BAMIZA-596014 format. One record per residue (C-alpha): residue number from 1; residue in one letter; chain; x, y, z. Coordinates in steps of 0.2 Angstrom, whole numbers. Each point is the difference from the previous one (the first is absolute). Layout:
<rs>
R, NUM, A, A, X, Y, Z .
...
</rs>
This chain:
<rs>
R, 1, M, A, 274, -123, 362 .
R, 2, A, A, -18, 5, -4 .
R, 3, V, A, -6, -7, -16 .
R, 4, F, A, -17, 7, 1 .
R, 5, A, A, -6, 16, 8 .
R, 6, D, A, -8, -9, 14 .
R, 7, E, A, 4, -19, 1 .
R, 8, A, A, -12, -3, 14 .
R, 9, D, A, -15, 0, -11 .
R, 10, F, A, -6, -2, -18 .
R, 11, E, A, -16, 10, -1 .
R, 12, T, A, -10, -5, -15 .
R, 13, P, A, 2, 14, -13 .
R, 14, D, A, -12, 7, -12 .
R, 15, L, A, 6, -11, -14 .
R, 16, R, A, -1, 5, -19 .
R, 17, S, A, -9, -13, -11 .
R, 18, A, A, 16, -3, -10 .
R, 19, H, A, 14, -10, 8 .
R, 20, V, A, 16, 8, -6 .
R, 21, I, A, 15, -12, -3 .
R, 22, V, A, 17, 9, -2 .
R, 23, I, A, 15, -9, -8 .
R, 24, G, A, 15, 9, 7 .
R, 25, N, A, 18, -1, 4 .
R, 26, E, A, 13, 13, -2 .
R, 27, K, A, 13, -13, -7 .
R, 28, G, A, -2, -3, -19 .
R, 29, G, A, 0, -17, -8 .
R, 30, T, A, -11, -9, 12 .
R, 31, G, A, -14, -4, -11 .
R, 32, K, A, -13, 14, 5 .
R, 33, S, A, -9, 1, -17 .
R, 34, T, A, 0, -19, -2 .
R, 35, L, A, -9, -2, 17 .
R, 36, S, A, -12, 15, -5 .
R, 37, I, A, -4, -9, -16 .
R, 38, H, A, -4, -17, 7 .
R, 39, I, A, -9, 7, 16 .
R, 40, T, A, -11, 10, -12 .
R, 41, I, A, -4, -14, -12 .
R, 42, A, A, -4, -12, 14 .
R, 43, L, A, -12, 12, 8 .
R, 44, L, A, -9, 3, -17 .
R, 45, K, A, -2, -18, -3 .
R, 46, A, A, -7, -2, 18 .
R, 47, G, A, -14, 12, -6 .
R, 48, F, A, 5, 16, 9 .
R, 49, R, A, -1, 17, -7 .
R, 50, V, A, 18, 6, -1 .
R, 51, A, A, 9, 16, -4 .
R, 52, T, A, 19, 2, -3 .
R, 53, I, A, 11, 16, 2 .
R, 54, D, A, 17, 1, -7 .
R, 55, L, A, 11, 12, 10 .
R, 56, D, A, 16, -5, -9 .
R, 57, T, A, 0, 14, -12 .
R, 58, R, A, 16, -4, -8 .
R, 59, Q, A, 0, -19, -3 .
R, 60, R, A, -19, -3, 0 .
R, 61, T, A, 2, -19, -1 .
R, 62, L, A, -18, -2, 7 .
R, 63, T, A, -7, 11, -13 .
R, 64, R, A, 9, -8, -14 .
R, 65, F, A, -6, -17, 6 .
R, 66, F, A, -19, 6, -1 .
R, 67, E, A, 3, 8, -17 .
R, 68, N, A, 6, -17, -6 .
R, 69, R, A, -15, -9, 8 .
R, 70, Q, A, -12, 13, -8 .
R, 71, S, A, 8, -3, -17 .
R, 72, W, A, -1, -19, 3 .
R, 73, A, A, -18, 1, 6 .
R, 74, Q, A, -6, 7, -17 .
R, 75, T, A, 2, -17, -9 .
R, 76, A, A, 1, -12, 15 .
R, 77, P, A, -10, -16, -1 .
R, 78, W, A, -7, 3, 17 .
R, 79, E, A, -6, 15, 11 .
R, 80, V, A, 16, 9, 7 .
R, 81, E, A, -2, 8, 17 .
R, 82, L, A, 7, 18, 1 .
R, 83, P, A, 0, 12, 15 .
R, 84, F, A, -3, 18, -1 .
R, 85, H, A, 17, 7, -2 .
R, 86, H, A, 8, 17, 3 .
R, 87, A, A, 18, 5, -3 .
R, 88, L, A, 6, 16, 8 .
R, 89, D, A, 11, 12, -10 .
R, 90, R, A, 16, 8, 7 .
R, 91, G, A, 0, 18, 4 .
R, 92, A, A, 10, 9, -14 .
R, 93, S, A, 3, 16, 9 .
R, 94, A, A, 18, 6, 6 .
R, 95, N, A, -8, 4, 17 .
R, 96, V, A, -1, -15, 11 .
R, 97, H, A, -14, 7, 10 .
R, 98, D, A, -11, 3, -15 .
R, 99, N, A, 4, -18, -6 .
R, 100, E, A, -6, -7, 17 .
R, 101, T, A, -15, 11, 0 .
R, 102, M, A, -5, -6, -17 .
R, 103, E, A, 4, -19, 4 .
R, 104, F, A, -10, 1, 16 .
R, 105, G, A, -15, 7, -9 .
R, 106, A, A, 1, -13, -13 .
R, 107, F, A, 2, -14, 13 .
R, 108, A, A, -14, 7, 11 .
R, 109, D, A, -12, 0, -16 .
R, 110, A, A, 5, -18, -4 .
R, 111, I, A, -4, -6, 17 .
R, 112, A, A, -16, 10, 1 .
R, 113, S, A, -6, -8, -16 .
R, 114, V, A, 2, -18, 6 .
R, 115, E, A, -1, -1, 19 .
R, 116, H, A, -19, -2, 0 .
R, 117, A, A, -3, -8, -17 .
R, 118, Y, A, 13, -15, 2 .
R, 119, E, A, 3, -13, 13 .
R, 120, F, A, 19, -1, -2 .
R, 121, V, A, 12, 13, -6 .
R, 122, V, A, 18, -6, -4 .
R, 123, I, A, 13, 13, 0 .
R, 124, D, A, 18, -3, -7 .
R, 125, T, A, 13, 12, 6 .
R, 126, P, A, 17, 4, -6 .
R, 127, A, A, 17, -5, 8 .
R, 128, S, A, 3, 17, 7 .
R, 129, D, A, -4, 11, 15 .
R, 130, S, A, -12, 14, -6 .
R, 131, Y, A, -14, 10, 7 .
R, 132, L, A, -13, -10, -11 .
R, 133, M, A, 8, -17, 5 .
R, 134, R, A, -2, 5, 19 .
R, 135, L, A, -18, 5, -3 .
R, 136, A, A, -4, -16, -8 .
R, 137, H, A, 7, -10, 15 .
R, 138, S, A, -11, 10, 12 .
R, 139, L, A, -15, -5, -9 .
R, 140, A, A, 3, -18, 0 .
R, 141, D, A, -11, -13, 8 .
R, 142, T, A, 12, -14, -5 .
R, 143, L, A, 18, 4, -4 .
R, 144, V, A, 10, -13, -10 .
R, 145, S, A, 19, 2, 0 .
R, 146, P, A, 9, -13, -11 .
R, 147, V, A, 18, -4, 5 .
R, 148, N, A, 12, -11, -8 .
R, 149, D, A, 10, -13, 9 .
R, 150, S, A, 15, 12, 2 .
R, 151, Y, A, 6, 9, 16 .
R, 152, I, A, 2, 15, -12 .
R, 153, D, A, -19, 0, -1 .
R, 154, V, A, -2, -3, 19 .
R, 155, D, A, 11, 15, 3 .
R, 156, V, A, -14, 12, -5 .
R, 157, F, A, -10, -7, 15 .
R, 158, S, A, 13, -3, 13 .
R, 159, R, A, 18, 4, -1 .
R, 160, V, A, 10, -16, -3 .
R, 161, H, A, 14, -3, 12 .
R, 162, H, A, 15, -12, -1 .
R, 163, D, A, -6, -7, 17 .
R, 164, K, A, -17, -8, -5 .
R, 165, A, A, -4, -1, 19 .
R, 166, R, A, 0, 19, 1 .
R, 167, R, A, -16, 9, -4 .
R, 168, G, A, 3, 13, -14 .
R, 169, E, A, -7, 17, 0 .
R, 170, I, A, -17, 4, -8 .
R, 171, A, A, 5, 4, -18 .
R, 172, H, A, -7, 14, -11 .
R, 173, Y, A, -15, -9, -9 .
R, 174, A, A, -6, -8, 16 .
R, 175, D, A, 0, 17, 9 .
R, 176, L, A, -10, 6, -15 .
R, 177, V, A, -13, -13, 3 .
R, 178, L, A, -1, 2, 19 .
R, 179, E, A, -2, 19, -3 .
R, 180, A, A, -14, -4, -12 .
R, 181, R, A, -8, -11, 12 .
R, 182, R, A, 0, 14, 14 .
R, 183, K, A, -7, 12, -12 .
R, 184, R, A, -14, -11, -6 .
R, 185, H, A, -5, -5, 18 .
R, 186, L, A, -1, 19, 5 .
R, 187, V, A, -10, 4, -16 .
R, 188, D, A, -14, -13, 0 .
R, 189, Q, A, 5, -14, 13 .
R, 190, G, A, 4, -11, -14 .
R, 191, I, A, 13, -14, 0 .
R, 192, I, A, 13, -4, -14 .
R, 193, D, A, 2, -19, -1 .
R, 194, W, A, 19, -1, -5 .
R, 195, V, A, 4, -16, -10 .
R, 196, L, A, 18, -4, -4 .
R, 197, V, A, 1, -12, -15 .
R, 198, R, A, 15, -10, -4 .
R, 199, N, A, 0, 2, -19 .
R, 200, R, A, 9, -8, -14 .
R, 201, V, A, 4, -14, 11 .
R, 202, A, A, 12, -13, -8 .
R, 203, S, A, -7, -17, -3 .
R, 204, I, A, 14, -9, 10 .
R, 205, Q, A, 1, 7, 17 .
R, 206, S, A, 17, 6, 5 .
R, 207, N, A, 8, 3, 17 .
R, 208, N, A, -1, 19, -4 .
R, 209, S, A, -19, -1, -3 .
R, 210, K, A, -2, -10, 16 .
R, 211, Q, A, 9, 14, 10 .
R, 212, I, A, -10, 14, -9 .
R, 213, A, A, -16, -9, 6 .
R, 214, I, A, 7, -1, 18 .
R, 215, S, A, 5, 18, 0 .
R, 216, L, A, -18, 6, -6 .
R, 217, A, A, -8, -11, 13 .
R, 218, R, A, 11, 8, 13 .
R, 219, M, A, -4, 18, -6 .
R, 220, S, A, -19, -3, -1 .
R, 221, P, A, -5, 3, 18 .
R, 222, E, A, 10, 16, 1 .
R, 223, L, A, -5, 8, -17 .
R, 224, Q, A, -17, -8, 1 .
R, 225, F, A, -2, -8, -17 .
R, 226, R, A, -5, -17, -6 .
R, 227, P, A, 13, -10, -10 .
R, 228, M, A, -5, -11, -13 .
R, 229, E, A, 7, -9, -16 .
R, 230, G, A, -5, 8, -17 .
R, 231, L, A, 4, -5, -18 .
R, 232, H, A, 15, -11, -6 .
R, 233, D, A, 11, 7, -14 .
R, 234, R, A, -9, -7, -14 .
R, 235, V, A, 2, 3, -19 .
R, 236, I, A, -19, 0, -2 .
R, 237, F, A, -3, 15, 10 .
R, 238, R, A, 11, 10, -13 .
R, 239, E, A, -4, -9, -16 .
R, 240, L, A, -19, 4, 1 .
R, 241, F, A, 3, 19, 3 .
R, 242, P, A, 0, 5, -19 .
R, 243, I, A, -18, -7, -2 .
R, 244, G, A, -6, 6, 17 .
R, 245, L, A, -4, -17, 7 .
R, 246, T, A, 4, -10, 16 .
R, 247, A, A, 0, -18, 5 .
R, 248, L, A, -17, 3, 7 .
R, 249, D, A, -7, 3, -18 .
R, 250, P, A, -5, -15, -11 .
R, 251, I, A, 17, 1, -9 .
R, 252, E, A, -2, -18, -6 .
R, 253, E, A, -13, 7, -11 .
R, 254, A, A, 11, 14, -5 .
R, 255, A, A, 13, -13, -5 .
R, 256, R, A, -13, -8, -11 .
R, 257, G, A, -3, -16, 8 .
R, 258, G, A, 10, -10, 12 .
R, 259, T, A, -1, 0, 19 .
R, 260, L, A, 10, 9, 13 .
R, 261, S, A, 17, -6, 3 .
R, 262, Q, A, 5, -5, 18 .
R, 263, S, A, 10, 17, 1 .
R, 264, Q, A, -16, 10, -5 .
R, 265, Q, A, -11, -10, 12 .
R, 266, S, A, 13, 4, 14 .
R, 267, A, A, 0, 19, -5 .
R, 268, R, A, -19, 0, 1 .
R, 269, K, A, 0, -8, 17 .
R, 270, E, A, 13, 11, 6 .
R, 271, I, A, -10, 16, -4 .
R, 272, E, A, -16, -7, 8 .
R, 273, T, A, 10, -4, 16 .
R, 274, L, A, 8, 17, 0 .
R, 275, V, A, -17, 9, -1 .
R, 276, A, A, -8, -12, 13 .
R, 277, S, A, 14, 4, 12 .
R, 278, L, A, -3, 19, -1 .
R, 279, Q, A, -16, -4, 9 .
R, 280, L, A, -10, 14, -9 .
R, 281, P, A, -18, 3, 3 .
R, 282, E, A, -10, -15, -7 .
R, 283, R, A, -15, -1, -10 .
R, 284, N, A, -13, -10, 11 .
R, 285, A, A, -18, -4, -4 .
R, 286, G, A, -12, 13, 8 .
R, 287, M, A, 15, 11, 5 .
R, 288, A, A, 3, 17, -8 .
R, 289, H, A, 17, 5, -4 .
R, 290, L, A, 1, 14, 13 .
R, 291, Q, A, -6, -12, 13 .
R, 292, A, A, 14, -12, -5 .
R, 293, R, A, 12, 15, 2 .
R, 294, H, A, -5, 1, 18 .
R, 295, V, A, 2, -18, 3 .
R, 296, W, A, 18, 1, -8 .
R, 297, F, A, 4, 15, 11 .
R, 298, E, A, -5, -10, 16 .
R, 299, R, A, 10, -15, -6 .
R, 300, I, A, 16, 10, -4 .
R, 301, S, A, -1, 10, 16 .
R, 302, N, A, 0, -15, 10 .
R, 303, F, A, 15, -7, -9 .
R, 304, Y, A, 10, 16, 4 .
R, 305, R, A, -6, -1, 18 .
R, 306, N, A, 6, -17, 1 .
R, 307, L, A, 17, 4, -9 .
R, 308, R, A, 3, 14, 13 .
R, 309, A, A, -4, -12, 14 .
R, 310, D, A, 14, -12, -6 .
R, 311, M, A, 13, 13, 0 .
</rs>
C-alpha cells in the first residue's frame, strides 16, 4: 500500500510560511472543536501569530467560542489573546456544483489571506465527508484526528473484526486521509503528519481503553500515523466555553481570587503535554519560523521513514 506518491524519498518542498493544522475526523462527537480551541489558545500564549478557520458551517462551535472570548475580552482584567478568525458560510443554492464553487472560492480567499501573514493556521472541520472537508485535509501539514476509546470510533480508520488478530480493511476516513496525502505529495512534495489522539479518555483506565491503545499501536505502521493520548473527559473543558476561556487562561483571576484546583492544574498540564506531543515547528532564538518549518519537515520525514522500516 502506497501512503505517499513516492515513499522512497521526501524531497524538501517549497513550504508556505504558515503551518496548517487541520482537526479532522469523519466520526462525530470525538472532540474536534475542543482540540481546535485548546491548540489555538496554547499557540497564542506561546507568542505565535495564529489564524483560525471554521469549516463546520452548521454547528460553528469554534466560531461561537471565539465570539464568547471576544465578548469576555471587552471587560477582562487581563489582555486576552485572540486569533484572526474566519467562519465560512454554507452555499445556499439548490445546485450542488454552484455551492461547491462558492465554498471553494471562499475557502481559497480565507487561506490566501492568512498563509503568509500568520505562523499557524488551525482549521476545524465538520464530521462529514464533503468537497471542502477533503480540500482542507489536502492542505494540512499536521492532521489531528481525535478518537474516543471505542471500537465504533476505531472502525472509521480500520474495519473492526470479531477476531482481533485479523487486520481489518482500511475504512472510509483512513482512505480519505491516504488519498489526501498522495495528492499533497504530487502537488508540492509536502507531507501530512497524521496524529491520532485518544480523546475524552476516562480517568480510570479500563480494559477497553487498554485494548484501544493496543489496536492503534498496531495500525500505526500501516496507516502511517502517530498515536498519542489527548485530553481527559473533564467538566472544566465544557464549563469555560460560555465565557470563551480555557484552563490555560488565568481563570483563578476570573474566579476573583483563589488558586487553581488540582483538577484545573491537571487540565492545564494536559493541554501543554498535548501541544508538545504534536511536535509542531518551534520558536527558537535566532531561527525564523520558515526555517523552523524546514527543521520540522526533516524531523517528521525521518519519523515516517523509520516507521516504514519497522513494518
